[in-house]
C-alpha positions as CSV (number, residue, x, y, z in Angstrom):
1,M,-110.2,-15.7,-54.7
2,E,-112.3,-17.1,-57.2
3,R,-112.2,-17.0,-60.7
4,P,-114.3,-14.1,-62.7
5,D,-117.2,-14.8,-64.8
6,L,-116.2,-13.6,-68.5
7,A,-118.8,-16.1,-70.2
8,T,-121.3,-13.0,-69.9
9,P,-120.7,-9.5,-70.9
10,E,-122.2,-8.4,-67.5
11,G,-119.3,-10.4,-65.9
12,R,-116.5,-9.4,-68.3
13,R,-117.6,-5.5,-67.3
14,A,-117.3,-6.0,-64.0
15,Y,-113.9,-7.4,-64.3
16,V,-113.2,-4.9,-66.7
17,A,-114.5,-1.9,-63.8
18,E,-112.5,-4.0,-61.2
19,M,-109.0,-4.2,-63.0
20,R,-109.4,-0.4,-63.6
21,R,-109.6,0.0,-59.9
22,V,-106.3,-2.3,-59.2
23,A,-103.2,0.4,-58.3
24,L,-105.3,3.0,-59.4
25,G,-103.6,5.7,-56.6
26,W,-100.1,4.4,-57.7
27,R,-100.9,5.4,-61.2
28,I,-102.6,8.6,-60.6
29,A,-99.3,9.4,-58.3
30,G,-97.2,8.5,-61.1
31,L,-98.5,10.1,-64.1
32,A,-98.9,13.2,-61.4
33,M,-94.8,13.0,-61.0
34,V,-94.3,11.9,-64.6
35,A,-96.0,15.5,-65.6
36,L,-94.6,17.5,-63.0
37,G,-91.2,16.6,-63.6
38,A,-91.5,16.7,-67.6
39,G,-93.2,20.3,-66.9
40,G,-89.8,21.3,-64.4
41,L,-87.5,20.0,-67.3
42,I,-89.5,22.8,-70.3
43,A,-89.8,25.2,-67.6
44,T,-85.5,24.5,-67.0
45,R,-85.4,24.6,-71.0
46,L,-87.5,27.6,-71.1
47,T,-85.0,30.0,-69.0
48,G,-82.1,29.2,-70.8
49,N,-80.8,27.4,-68.4
50,A,-78.8,23.8,-69.1
51,V,-80.6,20.7,-67.1
52,W,-77.4,19.8,-65.4
53,H,-76.3,23.1,-64.5
54,S,-79.6,24.0,-63.0
55,T,-80.8,22.6,-59.5
56,I,-84.5,22.6,-61.0
57,G,-83.6,20.6,-63.3
58,I,-82.1,18.1,-61.7
59,A,-84.9,17.5,-59.6
60,S,-87.3,17.1,-62.4
61,V,-85.0,14.6,-63.7
62,A,-85.1,12.9,-60.3
63,V,-88.9,13.3,-60.0
64,L,-89.3,12.2,-63.6
65,A,-87.7,9.2,-62.8
66,L,-89.2,8.4,-59.6
67,G,-92.9,8.9,-61.3
68,W,-91.4,6.4,-64.3
69,A,-91.1,3.9,-61.3
70,I,-94.0,3.9,-59.8
71,V,-96.0,3.6,-62.7
72,I,-94.2,0.4,-63.7
73,V,-94.8,-0.8,-60.0
74,A,-98.9,-0.1,-60.5
75,V,-98.3,-2.1,-63.9
76,L,-96.7,-4.8,-62.0
77,K,-99.2,-4.9,-59.2
78,R,-101.8,-5.3,-61.2
79,T,-100.4,-8.0,-63.5
80,R,-100.1,-9.8,-60.3
81,Y,-103.3,-8.9,-59.1
82,H,-104.7,-10.4,-62.8
83,K,-102.5,-13.4,-62.2
84,R,-103.9,-14.4,-58.6
85,R,-107.3,-13.9,-59.8
86,M,-107.3,-16.0,-62.8
87,A,-105.8,-18.7,-60.8
88,G,-108.6,-18.9,-58.5
């Protein structure tokens, strides 16, 4: 893998576009799970239930934690890709 051409504006734009595509599915899936978990927590609180005494509340916390873990994995994958790409 060769280094990207960052000396020209076109090369920089191409590299930015390339980096946006790296781990895109992971980032979308993670953020969707975070949104779903947050929505579940909001719904649990609006119904008057305590989060830890409700099955939906506990599941929402689990989905929220898993979503953030997936987002962190996506960031790490993207960072590793950038490091390898810059190493040449």
